[in-house]
N, C-alpha and C positions, 0 to 999 in steps of 0.2 A: 918774531918780536918777543923779547923777554921782559916781563914786568915784575918788579919787586914791590910788594905792598906790606907796610908795617901796620900791625894792630895798634890801637890807641897809644900814642906816645904820652907817657904820664910824667909831667913835671920835669924838674932838672935831672933826676936819675935817668929818665927815659931819653931826654935830649943828649945827655952825656954818652949814653950807649950808642946813639946814632952817630954822633960826632966821631967817636972812636972806631966804630966797626963798619960804618957804611961803605967807606972806600974799599975795604976788603971784600964785602959782600957783592958790591957792584962788579969787581974783577972776577970773583970766583964763579958767579952765575951769569957773567957776560950780559949784564943788565942794560937794556936800552932805555927804560923809563922807570922812574921810582915814585911811588905814591905813598902817602901815609895819612892815617886819620889823626888830625891835629887838634881836636877840640879840647884836649886835656893837657896841652903842652905848657900852659902858663900856670904853674903851681897846682896842677891837677884839675883846673877848671877854667876853660876858655883858652883863647889863642890871642896873642898880641903881635904887633909889628916886630918887636924885639925877638920874641921866641921864633916866629915864622922866618924872619930874615936869617937868624942863626942857622936854622935847618935848611933853608934854601941854599945857603952858602956852602953847606957841606954835602949837597947832592940830592936832596929831595926836590922833585920836579913839580909836584902838585899835592895839595892837601884836600882831603874830604873832611867832613865834620859830623855834627849831630845836634842834639838838644842843648849842648853847652857852648855853641859857637859864639853867642853874644854875651857870655857871662862877664867878660871884662869890658866895661863901658868905654874905656879909653881906646878900644880897638875898632869901634864902630866906623869912624872915618876911614881907617885903613881898609876895612872890609869892603867899603864902597869902591875902592880903586884897585884892589888886588884880584885880578881874574883867576889866579892860580889857587885861590882858597874857595872851596865850594860850600854853599849851604845846601841842605836837602831840598831837592827839586819840588817836593810836594808841600813845602811851606807856601804861604800866601805870597803873591807876586810883590807885595810891598815890603816884605821882610828883606832886610839888607843882606846882600851877598850875591855872588855869581851862581848860576845853576848848571852851567855846562862848560867844560873846558875841552877844546879840541887842539891837540898838540901835534906838531910835526915830529915824527919819530923816524929818522932815516929818510927813506923815500916814501914812507907811508904816513898815515894819520891815526891817532888814537883819541877816541872820545871817552871822557871820564864824567860819570854821573854819580850823584849822591842822593839817596832816598832815606826816609825815616819811617819807622813802623807806626802802626795804629794801636796794636795790642799792648796793654799795660803802659801806654805812653800818653802824653797830653793829646787832646783832640787835634786832628790834622787831616788834610785831604788824603784820598786814597793813593798809595804809592803805585798801585797797579795802573790806575787811570792816568796818573801823571806821566809815567814812563811810556805808556801806550801812545799818549798824545804827542810826545816829543820824538819818538823813534823815527817817524818819516823824515823829519828834519835832519836828524843825526845820520840816517842812512844815505842821505844825499852827499854827505862828506866822507863817511867811512863805514865799513862793516866791523871795524875793530872797536868794540864797546866794552868798557869796564865799569861795573856798578858796585859801589859800596852801599850796602843796605844796613843802616844803623837801627837795629830793632832788638826788642827784648825776647820775643817768643820764637822758639825754634820752628813751630808749625808755620808761622807767617813767613819766615825766611825760606823754608822749603817750598811753600806754595808759590811764592813770587819767583823763585828760581825755576820751578817746573813750568810756570806760566810763560816765562820768557826764554826757556831753553830753546836754543837754536836761533834766537833772534838777537842775543847779546853774546859776547865772548866770555865774560866772567861775571859772576856775582859772588862777592865775599861779604860775610856778615861781620859787623862790629857792634859795640855797645856793652856787652857783658863783661869784657876784660878777661874772660877765661877761654883759652884756646880749646877748640873741639877737634877731635881726631877723625873727622869725616870728610876730608878732602876727596873730591872725585870729579870726573868728567861725566856730566849727565848724558842721557841717551842721544840728544841732538847736539852734542859737542860744546856745551857751555860748562866752564869750570866753576866749581862750587865748594864753599866751606861755610858751615853755620856761623862760626865766629873765629876770627884770626887771633884774637886774644889781645894782650897788652904788652907794650914795650916799656919796661920800667920795673918798679919794686914789687915783686910777687910775695914777699914776706909781709902780707898786708891784707886788708879787705878791699879788693879791687883798686889798690893803689894808696889807700888811706891807712895811716898808722892803726894797726889792728886793735891796740889797747883803747884808743879813743872810740872806735866803733863799738867795741864790746861794752864800754862804759855807757855809751848812749843807749844801746839796746837794753841793758839791764835797768838803768835808772830812768829812762824815757826823758831825760833832761837834755837840752841842747848842748852841743859840744863844738868847739872850734876845731875843725878838721885840719890836718896837715899831712902832706905826702909822707909815706914811709921811705925808708932808705935801703932796706936789705932785700936779699933774694932777687938780685937783678937778672932779668931775662929779656931777650929779644924774641918776640913772637911775630912771625911774618909768613908770607907765602910768595913763591915764585911761580908765575904762570907764563907758559909759552903759548903764543897765539900764531897761527898761520895767517900772516897779514894779507894774503891773497884772498882768503875766504872769510876771515873773522872767526874761524873755529878755534877753540882751545885744543891744544895738543897734549899739554901736560900741566899738572899742578903739583907743586912740592911744598909741603909744610915745613916751616923752620921754627924750632924751639931751642934756643941757646941760653944756657945758664952761665952766669959769670960770678 
């Protein structure tokens, strides 16, 4: 089973990259299932029915998210009824959104889970305990388990990956929008990368027009952020899973500049 995962898709520049190049990537890597972090698809902050539908229609099968999932108020009703867009599992049960997506992929199944970190983030339940608690339920359906851990701290991402090594197929990091060059298969056959990066405008401060961010940091005055446009990149990983065992076989990092 070949899974393609895109790091945070940022605004219309990121969406346009997906629309233009996803068909080619699916063919080149013989992709069976495609996931993307979508919490920044709508003008860099949030996800809407319009932006999600646009990307579903061009080949994204499922979205993970993070702390910006509810930033567009008009999307709340949509998130209540769209099972293919996941909120982090360790948010409170009353927070709106799906927490687990189990997809039929060929003759097998794939479980997709989203977690959010505690370090340098808003107060939240433990991602370790949240995933521990749901794993027995998931294992009844499949051993093929993909986790997006949306977190700030490298140490927290590494710790969670080692804790679940051998119990999940893959754990990829998101949130920092900067791709790390540490993709590996851990000792017990879980694929790992600290951060997949961002699909969108990299001539920026994590997607935002860099001059605006610099002005804010120098002046300390509020600024109206807007997405940058230059330095377009696709940041992604392709992970091959042995669908009979749930073990990761290979992880390949993708950084394409346009």
